[in-house]
N, C-alpha and C positions, 0 to 999 in steps of 0.2 A: 811822866806818870810816876806816881809814888808806888811803893810796895803794896800799900793797902788797896789802891785802886786796881792794881794788876791782879791781886788775889781775888778781889771782888769780881772782876771781869771773868776770870777763869771759873770761879764758883758758879756764876750766872750762866756761863756757857755750858758747864757740865749739867746743871739742872735743866737747861733748855733741851739738851740732847737726850737726857735720860728716858723720857717717855717714848721717844722714837725708837730707842734701842730695846726697850722692854716690849713694845708691840711687835717688833720685827722677829722676835724669837718664837719658835714653835711651842705649843702648849706642853708637849712631851718631847724633850730634846732627843730621846733615843729613837724616835720614830720619824720616818719621812712620810707625811700624809699625802703628798702629791704622788709619790711612787705607789703607795697603797691604792689610791684612787685610780691611777693608771692601770694597775693590775686588775682591779675590779671591772673597769671599763673593757679591758681586753677580754676578760672572762665573759662578760655579757655579749660582746660582739661575736665571740666564738660560739656561744650558745645560739644566737640568732642565725649565724651562718649555718650551723648544723641543722637547725629547723628548716631553713630554706632549701638546703641540700636534700633533706628527707622528703620535703614536699615535691621537689623536682623529680626525685627517684620514683615516688608514688605515681606521679602524673605520667612519667615515661613508661612505667610498668603497666599501668592501666591502658595506655594508648597502644602499647605493643600487644597486650592481650586481646583487645578488641579488633585490632588489625589482623592478627593471626586468626581469630575466630571468623571474621568476615571472609578472608581469603581461603580458608579451609572450606567454608560452605560453598563458595564460588567454585572451587576446584571439584568438590563433590558433585555439584550440579552438572558441571561440564563433563565429568567422567560418566555420570548417569546417562546424559544425552548421547555421548559418544558410544556407549555400550548399547543403547537402544538402536542407534543407527547401524551399528555392526550386526546386531541380531536381525534387524529388518532386512539388511542387505544380504545376509546369509539365507534368509527365508526366500527372498526373491531369486537368489542364485540357485537355490535348490529346486525352485519351481521351473525356472527357465535356464537349464544348463546350456552353455554355449557350445 
């Protein structure tokens, strides 16, 4: 090969590779866009997780409230019935002492 064909070959190779090198660079060399997007995604995921946690806490609180309310009513009714039974028993005992 002659000197001219070698330089022509090198120039052709450089021109062929130049567009690939230009497209592979980031638009703003100081910023890493992938890391920025990863940080955004992490923020959105944290937000959704906080929402899910809040909804779960609300559901658990509501369930505990209703359960406590129901069991309190149940205990009040049982106490009322037991008190009536004791009063009636005392009345009968007063009428018919042993």
